PALOPA-979661 format. One record per residue (C-alpha): residue number from 0; residue in one letter; x, z, y. Coordinates in steps of 0.001 Angstrom, whole numbers, plus 524288, in hexadecimal, padded with zeros to 5 digits. Layout:
<pts>
PT|NUM|a|X|Z|Y
...
</pts>
This chain:
<pts>
PT|0|x|A89D9|ECD30|5A9F5
PT|1|x|A7C24|ED2C5|5A9FA
PT|2|x|A7619|EC517|5AC5C
PT|3|x|A7EFC|EBF6B|5A190
PT|4|x|A7BBB|EC9B3|597AB
PT|5|x|A6D26|EC9F7|59A3F
PT|6|x|A6C95|EBB19|598F2
PT|7|x|A7331|EBB40|58BA2
PT|8|x|A6E27|EC71A|584CA
PT|9|x|A5FA3|EC3DF|584CA
PT|10|x|A634A|EB7C5|57CDC
PT|11|x|A6A9C|EC001|572FD
PT|12|x|A5F1A|EC907|5720C
PT|13|x|A55BE|EBDA2|57079
PT|14|x|A5DB2|EB889|56511
PT|15|x|A5D11|EC60B|55EBE
PT|16|x|A4E71|EC72F|5609F
PT|17|x|A4C4B|EB98C|55B49
PT|18|x|A54FF|EBB33|54F63
PT|19|x|A5C71|EAE74|55207
PT|20|x|A6578|EA878|55C87
PT|21|x|A5C10|EA250|565BC
PT|22|x|A6604|EA34F|570A1
PT|23|x|A74A5|EA145|57099
PT|24|x|A7E21|EA0BB|57BDC
PT|25|x|A8C78|E9ED7|57F7F
PT|26|x|A940A|EA2DD|58B73
PT|27|x|A9C47|E998D|59356
PT|28|x|AA60F|E9AB2|59E8E
PT|29|x|AAC89|E8FD2|5A60B
PT|30|x|AB979|E90B4|59E58
PT|31|x|AB4C3|E97C4|5920F
PT|32|x|ABB7F|EA422|59645
PT|33|x|AB50E|EB1AF|5970E
PT|34|x|AADEF|EB517|5A3BA
PT|35|x|AAED0|EC215|5AA28
PT|36|x|AA178|EC713|5AF13
PT|37|x|AA021|ECDAA|5BC34
PT|38|x|A9FD4|EDAFE|5B58B
PT|39|x|AACE9|ED81E|5AF3C
PT|40|x|AA87A|ED4FF|5A182
PT|41|x|AAF7F|EC96E|59B35
PT|42|x|AA5F2|EC01E|594A3
PT|43|x|AAB13|EB74B|589E3
PT|44|x|AA562|EA96B|5896D
PT|45|x|AA35E|E9F46|57EE2
PT|46|x|AA618|E9246|5859E
PT|47|x|AAB55|E8BC2|591D0
PT|48|x|AA4ED|E8229|59ABC
PT|49|x|AAC5E|E7701|594B3
PT|50|x|AA770|E7AC7|58743
PT|51|x|A99AA|E7BBB|58C58
PT|52|x|A9AB5|E6DF3|591A0
PT|53|x|A9E24|E6949|58433
PT|54|x|A921B|E6FF4|57E7C
PT|55|x|A8901|E686F|5878E
PT|56|x|A8755|E5D6A|57DF3
PT|57|x|A878C|E65D6|571A9
PT|58|x|A7D55|E6D92|56A3A
PT|59|x|A8242|E7A60|56FDA
PT|60|x|A7F12|E7659|57D92
PT|61|x|A7803|E81FD|583F8
PT|62|x|A69A7|E81DC|58760
PT|63|x|A6C8C|E8A6B|59305
PT|64|x|A78E6|E8D15|59B1C
PT|65|x|A78AE|E999C|5A3A3
PT|66|x|A82C1|E9D5C|5ADEE
PT|67|x|A84C7|EAB89|5B165
PT|68|x|A8B48|EAF92|5BE50
PT|69|x|A8C8D|EBAF9|5C73A
PT|70|x|A92FC|EBEF3|5D3E9
PT|71|x|A9886|EB5D1|5DE8F
PT|72|x|A92AF|EAA22|5D7BB
PT|73|x|A9209|EA28A|5E491
PT|74|x|AA0C6|EA09E|5E347
PT|75|x|AA026|E9AC8|5D5BC
PT|76|x|AA484|E8CC9|5D4C7
PT|77|x|AA6B5|E868F|5C769
PT|78|x|AA312|E7824|5C7AB
PT|79|x|AA4C0|E775B|5B8E9
PT|80|x|A99F1|E8164|5B70B
PT|81|x|A90DF|E7AD2|5C088
PT|82|x|A9312|E6DBA|5B9B4
PT|83|x|A90F9|E736A|5AC34
PT|84|x|A841E|E79C6|5B01E
PT|85|x|A7F36|E6C9D|5B5CA
PT|86|x|A834D|E65B0|5A934
PT|87|x|A7C4D|E6FD9|5A08E
PT|88|x|A7019|E6F2C|5A90F
PT|89|x|A6FC8|E602F|5A90B
PT|90|x|A705A|E6088|59A2F
PT|91|x|A6425|E68F1|599BA
PT|92|x|A6A84|E764D|597F3
PT|93|x|A638D|E8154|59EBE
PT|94|x|A6BB8|E880B|5A92A
PT|95|x|A6B85|E9665|5ACB1
PT|96|x|A7199|E9F6E|5B6A2
PT|97|x|A7327|EAE36|5B5BF
PT|98|x|A7487|EB704|5C1C0
PT|99|x|A7B35|EAE75|5CBD8
PT|100|x|A7BCF|EA300|5C268
PT|101|x|A71D2|E9BE0|5CACA
PT|102|x|A7CB8|E9A16|5D4CC
PT|103|x|A84BA|E9251|5CAA6
PT|104|x|A78FB|E8A30|5C6D4
PT|105|x|A75D1|E8744|5D52B
PT|106|x|A83CD|E8373|5D81E
PT|107|x|A8349|E7A73|5CC4A
PT|108|x|A77AB|E73D9|5D28B
PT|109|x|A6DCC|E781E|5C846
PT|110|x|A644E|E8013|5D0CE
PT|111|x|A6079|E76FE|5DBD0
PT|112|x|A51C2|E7822|5DDEF
PT|113|x|A50D8|E81B1|5D270
PT|114|x|A4CDF|E8FD6|5D1A8
PT|115|x|A56F5|E99EC|5CE28
PT|116|x|A59B2|EA89B|5CE45
PT|117|x|A65E4|EAF87|5D2A7
PT|118|x|A69B8|EBDC3|5D4D1
PT|119|x|A639A|EC2FA|5E1A8
PT|120|x|A710E|EC658|5E712
PT|121|x|A7507|EB805|5E62D
PT|122|x|A6879|EB212|5EB03
PT|123|x|A6B8C|EB125|5F9CD
PT|124|x|A783B|EA9D5|5F7CE
PT|125|x|A7271|EA15D|5ED28
PT|126|x|A671A|E9D4D|5F5A8
PT|127|x|A700A|E9912|6009E
PT|128|x|A79CB|E91EF|5F79F
PT|129|x|A6ED5|E8A97|5EFFF
PT|130|x|A634B|E87F6|5F8E6
PT|131|x|A5D94|E7DDE|5EF36
PT|132|x|A5C38|E87CB|5E466
PT|133|x|A4FDF|E9010|5E354
PT|134|x|A55D3|E9D4F|5E0BD
PT|135|x|A4DE7|EA99C|5DE57
PT|136|x|A5096|EB82D|5DD04
PT|137|x|A49CE|EB77C|5CFAD
PT|138|x|A4EF0|EBD14|5C2CC
PT|139|x|A4FEB|EAF5C|5BD0E
PT|140|x|A4B60|EA1B1|5BF61
PT|141|x|A495A|E9612|5B685
PT|142|x|A486E|E8894|5BC21
PT|143|x|A47CD|E7DDB|5B21D
PT|144|x|A548A|E7F09|5AA4E
PT|145|x|A5B22|E888F|5B3E1
PT|146|x|A5B01|E9732|5B122
PT|147|x|A6035|EA0F9|5BB21
PT|148|x|A5F53|EAFBC|5BC01
PT|149|x|A6379|EB9E6|5C5F6
PT|150|x|A6CF2|EC0D2|5BCE2
PT|151|x|A6D21|ECEE1|5B81D
PT|152|x|A61DF|ED19B|5AF1C
PT|153|x|A5A95|EC59E|5B3E7
PT|154|x|A6260|EBDED|5A9BB
PT|155|x|A5B3A|EC5BE|59F39
PT|156|x|A4DEE|EC1C0|5A4A3
PT|157|x|A51DA|EB36A|5A564
PT|158|x|A56BF|EB354|5974D
PT|159|x|A4AA8|EBA70|59276
PT|160|x|A429D|EAFF9|59958
PT|161|x|A4A31|EA576|5922A
PT|162|x|A4820|EAC6F|58537
PT|163|x|A399B|EAD1A|58829
PT|164|x|A3932|E9E4F|58982
PT|165|x|A3EF0|E9CAA|57C0A
PT|166|x|A37C5|EA777|5748C
PT|167|x|A2BE8|EB05E|575BA
PT|168|x|A2A68|EBC90|57DDF
PT|169|x|A2C95|EC526|571BA
PT|170|x|A3AFF|EC13E|5714B
PT|171|x|A3CED|EC369|57FCC
PT|172|x|A365E|ED0BB|57EA7
PT|173|x|A3F5C|ED464|57353
PT|174|x|A4B5C|ED01C|57B23
PT|175|x|A4668|ED872|586C2
PT|176|x|A456D|EE404|57DB2
PT|177|x|A5358|EE1EA|578F3
PT|178|x|A590C|EE155|58662
PT|179|x|A507B|EEC8D|58B63
PT|180|x|A48E9|EE50E|595A7
PT|181|x|A3A36|EE66F|59688
PT|182|x|A36CA|ED90F|59B6C
PT|183|x|A3B55|ECB6D|59FC2
PT|184|x|A3AE8|ECB72|5AE84
PT|185|x|A34BA|EC028|5B579
PT|186|x|A3DB1|EB5DF|5BBB7
PT|187|x|A3854|EB9B3|5C938
PT|188|x|A3A43|EC84D|5C7AD
PT|189|x|A4211|ECD92|5D302
PT|190|x|A50F8|ECEEC|5D19D
PT|191|x|A52B6|EDA4F|5DB17
PT|192|x|A4BD1|EE734|5DB47
PT|193|x|A3FAA|EE7A7|5E3EB
PT|194|x|A4297|EEBCF|5F1DF
PT|195|x|A3BCA|EF8D5|5EFD4
PT|196|x|A4533|EFC2B|5E4F5
PT|197|x|A5148|EF59C|5EA83
PT|198|x|A507A|EFC3A|5F80E
PT|199|x|A4961|F0893|5F433
PT|200|x|A3F1C|F05C3|5FE8E
PT|201|x|A3119|F097C|5FC2D
PT|202|x|A2A77|F054B|608F3
PT|203|x|A2326|EF8B0|6064E
PT|204|x|A240E|EF445|614A9
PT|205|x|A32CE|EF5C2|614C2
PT|206|x|A33C1|EEDE7|60805
PT|207|x|A2B3B|EE310|60D81
PT|208|x|A33D1|EE289|619C5
PT|209|x|A4044|EE1AF|61173
PT|210|x|A3A5C|ED6D2|60967
PT|211|x|A3736|ECF90|6161A
PT|212|x|A451A|ED17D|61A97
PT|213|x|A4AFB|ECC97|60DDE
PT|214|x|A425A|EC082|60E87
PT|215|x|A467C|EBD50|61C5C
PT|216|x|A5580|EBE27|61D60
PT|217|x|A58D7|EB11E|62380
PT|218|x|A4E7D|EB256|62E0D
PT|219|x|A4CDD|EC11B|63006
PT|220|x|A3F6D|EC5DE|63424
PT|221|x|A3E2F|ECDE7|6406A
PT|222|x|A3990|EDBE9|63F58
PT|223|x|A2D13|ED793|64604
PT|224|x|A2A9A|ECD41|63BE5
PT|225|x|A2D35|ED6F8|630F0
PT|226|x|A2402|EE0C7|63747
PT|227|x|A196D|ED69F|637B6
PT|228|x|A1B3B|ED3C6|62937
PT|229|x|A19C4|EE1BB|62516
PT|230|x|A0FF4|EE65C|62F25
PT|231|x|A18BF|EF0B4|634D6
PT|232|x|A1E7C|EF33F|6426A
PT|233|x|A2D10|EF159|64527
PT|234|x|A2E42|EFFF7|6474B
PT|235|x|A27FC|F031A|63A36
PT|236|x|A315C|EF9A1|6333A
PT|237|x|A3CDF|EFFD8|63A10
PT|238|x|A389E|F0D55|63590
PT|239|x|A3605|F0903|627AD
PT|240|x|A438F|F02D6|62669
PT|241|x|A4A58|F0E9A|62C53
PT|242|x|A4344|F1716|62263
PT|243|x|A4412|F0E8D|61630
PT|244|x|A5097|F06DB|6186E
PT|245|x|A5870|F0F78|621A8
PT|246|x|A5A49|F0484|62B49
PT|247|x|A52CA|EFBC9|6345F
PT|248|x|A4C03|EEF96|62F1D
PT|249|x|A54F4|EE712|63786
PT|250|x|A60AC|EED15|6313C
PT|251|x|A5B5B|EEBE7|6236A
PT|252|x|A57F1|EDD96|625F1
PT|253|x|A6580|EDB1A|62AEC
PT|254|x|A6B98|EE122|61EF3
PT|255|x|A640D|ED8CE|61518
PT|256|x|A675B|ECC70|61CB5
PT|257|x|A75A7|ED06C|61C8C
PT|258|x|A74C1|ED326|60E05
PT|259|x|A6FDC|EC55B|60B93
PT|260|x|A7AE1|EC009|6143A
PT|261|x|A847A|EC7A9|60BCF
PT|262|x|A7F72|EC15C|5FF9E
PT|263|x|A8051|EB3D9|6060A
PT|264|x|A8E65|EB677|60A92
PT|265|x|A922F|EBA64|5FCCC
PT|266|x|A8AD5|EAFF2|5F532
PT|267|x|A8B68|EA3D5|5FDBC
PT|268|x|A9493|E9BE1|605F6
PT|269|x|A8AF7|E9A84|6112D
PT|270|x|A9119|E9B86|61EA2
PT|271|x|A8F92|EA8D1|624CE
PT|272|x|A8714|EA307|62FC9
PT|273|x|A7D8C|E9D4E|6257F
PT|274|x|A7CFC|EAA6A|61EA4
PT|275|x|A7A02|EB10C|62BC6
PT|276|x|A6E9B|EA79C|62E23
PT|277|x|A6997|EA90A|6202B
PT|278|x|A68E0|EB7C8|62230
PT|279|x|A621E|EB768|62F59
PT|280|x|A6D4F|EB908|63903
PT|281|x|A6D81|EB129|64584
PT|282|x|A7C6F|EAF9F|645C6
PT|283|x|A885C|EB137|63CF2
PT|284|x|A8E77|EBAC7|6466F
PT|285|x|A827C|EC3E4|64622
PT|286|x|A821D|EC2DD|6373B
PT|287|x|A9096|EC60E|63632
PT|288|x|A8F4D|ED1BE|63F14
PT|289|x|A83D1|ED766|63740
PT|290|x|A8A76|ED495|62A57
PT|291|x|A971A|EDB95|62E75
PT|292|x|A8F65|EE732|63327
PT|293|x|A8882|EE8AD|625F0
PT|294|x|A934F|EE506|61C64
PT|295|x|A9F9F|EE817|62488
PT|296|x|AA4E2|EDA77|62285
PT|297|x|AA1C3|ECD08|627FD
PT|298|x|A9AA2|EC26F|62054
PT|299|x|AA765|EBAF0|61F8A
PT|300|x|AAE44|EC6D0|619C8
PT|301|x|AA34A|EC84B|60F9A
PT|302|x|AA698|EBA83|60AB8
PT|303|x|AB53B|EBC84|60AC1
PT|304|x|AB3B9|EC8D9|6021E
PT|305|x|AAB51|EC139|5F834
PT|306|x|AB6A3|EBD9D|5EEE4
PT|307|x|AB1E9|EC12D|5E152
PT|308|x|AB114|EB602|5D785
PT|309|x|AA449|EB15E|5D1F0
PT|310|x|A9FE2|EB668|5C480
PT|311|x|A99E2|EACE3|5BAC1
</pts>
């Protein structure tokens, strides 16, 4: 809902600042029926997919079609939606995706060899599912006629960027003042908090080591290799991690690899053995043992418990 609202309201504010209707929009669902958002709010719509198809050859054809989706999107399968998006794109309509919407665009075949953005939580599974797509943990990406953003308030930044293309900075600044934001963030601004704020860690050496670990999950570095990178001894690293993180560097490294594995289990249909390899484990049995020790359930049980429907 936050991505949905922050994509629409800047357009309303821009119309108000301009004094005329520069932007108009309509909401569509597959069958024209209201759609319940993941927070429980029921959203009324204006048209159905069938009606939108009829509009393709009329004056009220859209200049842009944007899909908005949320949790469990990897299970979404609506061929009619994929076909409609391809038809719109082939007719010169710009296509956009909010939050996990890039997953729908990629499944429709619109993102091959293109840049896109998706929410950081969905990035591991997306990368494995669509290796031909250039996906980034950016706030938003624009590649030719395809617009994608990571969701949340990133939708606001993407829409303000669109408004900036159509009008001068004065209008964008006035919209920013209306929605109480002090600036339009750059597309490449980080999605997540910096490590220092996210983990509450102040030691720069520890932060550098964690960055090294996060960048080397499929082929984990040895503690000796890490020590060489940061110009510390193994014993110094052990002491720092015990002090700053409350556990050994080996344990912390294992936990972030298992966290990535958990995202892949929940967001992809990759075999467990492939997920194990992608997260730096030498065998599926060792991976399963470590996973059960941390999460009190096996990788297979994690997938069985993943039963919630997709939200779009």
